[in-house]
C-alpha positions in Angstrom: 4.9 -8.8 -4.9 8.4 -9.1 -3.0 9.1 -5.1 -2.7 5.6 -5.1 -1.2 6.3 -7.6 1.5 9.7 -6.3 2.2 8.1 -2.5 2.9 5.0 -3.9 4.6 7.6 -5.6 7.2 9.9 -2.2 7.5 6.7 -0.2 7.9 5.7 -2.1 10.2 8.9 -2.8 12.7 9.2 0.9 12.5 5.6 1.7 13.8 6.0 -1.0 16.5 9.5 0.8 17.2 8.1 3.8 17.6 5.6 3.0 19.8 7.8 0.7 22.3 11.3 3.2 22.1 11.0 6.8 24.2 12.2 9.8 21.6 15.4 10.8 21.7 14.2 14.5 21.1 11.7 15.9 18.9 9.7 14.0 16.7 9.6 15.8 13.6 6.8 15.3 11.1 9.4 13.6 8.4 9.0 10.7 10.6 5.1 10.3 9.6 5.9 11.1 5.8 8.5 8.4 5.9 6.5 6.2 7.3 3.7 7.3 4.4 6.1 7.0 1.6 6.8 3.3 2.5 3.1 2.2 2.3 3.0 3.7 -0.9 5.5 2.2 -2.4 4.3 -1.2 -1.4 0.9 -0.1 -3.2 2.6 0.8 -6.5 4.2 -2.8 -6.1 1.0 -4.0 -6.9 -0.2 -1.9 -9.4 1.4 -3.7 -12.4 -0.4 -6.9 -11.5 -3.7 -5.3 -11.2 -3.1 -4.1 -14.7 -2.1 -7.4 -15.7 -5.1 -9.1 -14.2 -7.5 -6.6 -16.1 -6.1 -7.2 -19.4 -6.7 -10.7 -18.9 -10.4 -10.4 -18.5 -10.3 -10.5 -14.7 -12.3 -8.2 -12.4 -11.3 -5.9 -10.4 -13.4 -4.4 -7.6 -11.9 -1.7 -4.6 -13.5 -0.9 -1.4 -12.7 1.5 0.9 -15.5 2.7 3.5 -18.2 4.0 0.7 -16.1 4.3 -2.1 -16.2 1.4 -4.6 -14.6 1.0 -7.5 -14.7 -2.2 -9.8 -12.4 -2.7 -13.3 -13.6 -5.0 -15.9 -11.9 -5.8 -19.3 -14.8 -7.7 -20.6 -16.9 -6.3 -23.2 -20.1 -7.7 -22.7 -21.1 -5.6 -19.3 
């Protein structure tokens, strides 16, 4: 959980600095890749918590736009 908040805060700081500071030269596409990787690591830090919740009988529902996924470990449903 700590890794999520560290990656989230670093990503936000990098994005804000990218808007406020003038570029020192040509901005390479690797900058976008680096921010994407930082956000990905923050999301991956949450995966063990989601798996543990599903193993303990809790239901998980993920929604993004028109896509929705629900995971439940109860055998009734």
